Structures are given as structure tokens and as C-alpha cells.
C-alpha positions in Angstrom: -12.1 1.5 8.6 -9.9 3.2 6.3 -10.0 4.5 2.8 -8.1 6.2 0.2 -9.8 8.1 -2.7 -7.8 10.1 -5.9 -6.6 9.7 -9.2 -3.9 9.5 -11.4 -1.4 12.5 -12.2 2.1 13.4 -13.5 3.4 11.8 -10.4 1.4 8.4 -10.2 -1.2 7.5 -7.6 -2.2 10.8 -6.4 -4.6 10.9 -3.0 -7.4 13.3 -2.7 -8.5 12.2 0.8 -7.0 9.7 3.6 -9.9 8.4 6.2 -8.9 6.7 9.3 -11.9 5.7 11.7 -11.2 3.7 14.9 -14.1 2.2 17.0 -16.8 4.9 17.5 -14.9 8.1 17.0 -15.3 10.2 13.9 -13.0 9.8 11.0 -9.8 11.6 10.8 -9.2 12.8 7.4 -6.3 14.0 5.8 -7.5 16.4 2.3 -4.6 16.7 -0.4 -5.5 20.1 -1.8 -3.4 20.1 -5.0 -4.7 23.6 -6.0 -3.5 25.5 -2.7 -0.6 22.8 -2.3 -1.7 21.9 1.0 -2.6 18.9 2.9 -5.2 19.7 5.6 -6.1 17.5 8.6 -9.3 17.2 10.3 -7.9 15.7 13.4 -5.4 18.9 14.2 -5.2 22.4 13.0 -2.4 22.3 10.9 -1.5 22.0 7.1 1.4 21.4 5.3 2.7 21.5 2.1 2.8 18.2 0.1 6.1 17.0 -1.6 5.8 16.1 -5.0 3.8 12.5 -5.5 2.8 12.6 -1.9 0.9 9.6 -0.7 -1.2 8.4 2.2 -1.0 5.1 4.3 -2.6 3.0 1.6 -2.2 4.5 -1.8 1.4 4.2 -1.1 1.6 0.6 -1.6 -0.5 1.3 -5.0 2.1 3.5 -6.0 5.0 1.2 -5.2 3.1 -1.4 -7.4 2.9 1.1 -10.6 6.4 1.8 -10.2 7.3 -1.8 -10.1 4.9 -2.4 -13.1 6.8 0.3 -15.0 10.4 -0.8 -14.8 10.9 -4.1 -12.3 14.2 -4.0 -12.9 15.0 -1.1 -10.8 14.0 -2.8 -7.6 16.7 -5.0 -7.1 17.2 -6.6 -3.5 18.9 -3.4 -1.2 17.3 -0.7 -3.3 15.7 2.0 -1.1 12.8 4.1 -2.5 11.6 7.1 -0.5 8.0 8.3 -0.5 6.5 11.3 1.6 3.4 9.8 3.2 0.4 11.2 4.9 -1.3 9.7 7.8 -4.7 11.7 9.5 -2.4 14.0 11.5 0.8 14.7 9.6 3.4 12.9 6.7 6.5 11.4 7.5 9.2 10.3 4.6 9.3 6.4 4.4 12.2 4.6 3.3 10.9 1.3 1.2 13.5 -1.3 0.8 13.7 -4.1 -1.5 14.2 -7.1 0.3 14.0 -9.9 -2.7 12.2 -12.5 -4.6 9.9 -15.0 -2.5 7.5 -17.7 -2.4 4.5 -16.2 -1.0 1.0 -18.3 0.6 -1.9 -16.8 -0.6 -5.6 -18.3 -0.1 -5.4 -19.9 -3.3 -1.8 -21.4 -3.3 1.8 -19.8 -3.7 2.9 -17.3 -6.2 6.5 -15.5 -6.7 6.3 -12.4 -5.3 9.0 -9.2 -4.5 9.3 -8.6 -0.9 9.8 -4.8 0.2 9.8 -3.6 3.7 9.3 0.2 5.1 12.9 0.7 7.6 12.0 2.8 11.0 11.4 6.2 10.3 13.1 7.5 13.5 15.3 5.9 16.3 12.7 3.5 18.3 10.2 3.3 15.4 8.8 -0.2 16.2 5.8 0.3 13.2 6.6 -2.3 10.3 5.0 -2.7 7.1 5.8 -6.0 4.6 4.5 -5.8 0.9 4.7 -8.6 -1.4 4.2 -7.7 -5.0 3.4 -10.2 -7.4 4.6 -9.9 -11.1 2.2 -12.8 -12.3 -0.8 -10.4 -11.2 1.0 -7.2 -13.1 2.9 -6.2 -9.9 -0.4 -6.2 -7.4 0.1 -6.8 -3.9 -0.8 -10.6 -2.7 0.4 -10.0 1.1 0.6 -6.9 2.9 1.7 -7.6 6.8 1.3 -4.6 9.3 3.0 -5.1 12.7 1.8 -2.3 15.4 4.5 -0.9 18.1 2.4 -3.4 20.3 3.1 -6.3 18.4 -0.3 -6.8 17.1 -0.5 -7.9 13.5 -2.7 -7.1 10.4 -2.4 -9.5 7.7 -4.1 -8.9 4.0 -3.8 -11.9 1.8 -4.6 -12.2 -2.0 -7.9 -14.0 -2.4 -8.6 -14.2 -6.1 -7.2 -16.3 -8.8 -3.4 -16.4 -9.2 -3.7 -15.2 -13.1 -2.6 -12.0 -14.4 -5.5 -9.2 -15.4 -7.5 -9.8 -18.6 -6.6 -13.6 -18.8 -9.8 -15.6 -19.3 -10.3 -18.7 -17.5 -9.9 -22.0 -19.8 -13.6 -23.0 -19.2 -15.3 -20.0 -19.4 -15.5 -16.3 -20.3 -15.2 -14.4 -16.8 -12.3 -12.0 -16.0 -9.9 -13.7 -13.9 -10.5 -10.6 -10.9 -14.1 -10.8 -11.0 -13.9 -12.6 -7.4 -10.4 -10.7 -6.3 -10.3 -9.6 -2.8 -7.9 -8.6 -0.3 -8.8 -10.7 3.1 -9.8 -9.2 6.6 -7.1 -9.1 9.2 -5.5 -12.2 10.8 -5.5 -12.8 14.4 -2.2 -11.5 16.4 0.1 -14.3 16.6 
């Protein structure tokens, strides 16, 4: 199980705590202490200063979505943006490149989305992360595909209505996001 908690600050999404728990092991946690300007890791007896706008492995997706919502014209194909991203024991620089616009299948049909991919962080880095953000949904993620070094894939798909936030349904007054959720991981291919 993974979780990210935080708030919004001058740099955008500001994680306070990132937690990763695998199997029956205790959760490994990264704590973003903005007062002491340190990221503290429970897995390792070390800390490090966070970069301005530092993210964790989950919040980086929402930070990218908020940047797209602010100025989507900045993110044309080939544009690469740098993020400092913390895991549960260290942080590294991620380069996320805009691939281009594509039609993406969600659980409720197809929608236009802008595709982003995380470039390798170092030689031999086989972990991949692909993110599709939909303008019709205020640039929220409609598909996230993570490919682990061993080839296992985890896919999250948008499961809600394909309407922007606040748009009422034609036959009722329910908000379009009332039933929205990201789906559970898909089986590896």
C-alpha cells in the first residue's frame, strides 16, 4: 500500500509524508519536514535537504497535472521538465518528457489525453512511468502505467464519467466526480 499526504504551497503540491508498505513489512516512510528543511527516511538512518518543489513518487503526478492545468501550451511534444522525487529511502531527479496527444481508453470509453513519460534516471534504469492527463477532466490522470525493472506492470485507469469537474449530469444534479476512482492494478501482460 502506498500513500502520500500533504498540502499546497508556493511551489504547488507539497507532500508532507510518503508511505510505502509491501506485504507484511512495516511501512517505510519519507517525512518532508519543511521547517528543518530535511527529508527524513524511516528505512535509512539518513536525511537530506529537499529541493524547492520536491515531490514523492505519487505527488509528482498531481504536480504535473497542476502545471498542465496552469499552462498546457508549455508542454508540447519533446518538452522535458525536471522534478526532484523522493522514494522511501532517497530522492533523485526525474526528467519527464511530453510525448504528445493521444486517444486513451478508460473504463468508460475513449478520451483525448496528453502522454508523458519518465526518462531513465541513469544507465541501466529499466523502471518506466507513463502518465496520460486529460484536458476534458481538468488535466487529471486518466491512465498511469508503471513498468518495473522485472517487466511487471501496474496500470491505473480512470473509472469515472468523462466530464470535467462541476459539470452536472443531464438527468440529475449529482457531480460528475461522485463515482470517480482510479482502478486497481492490472495483471502483467
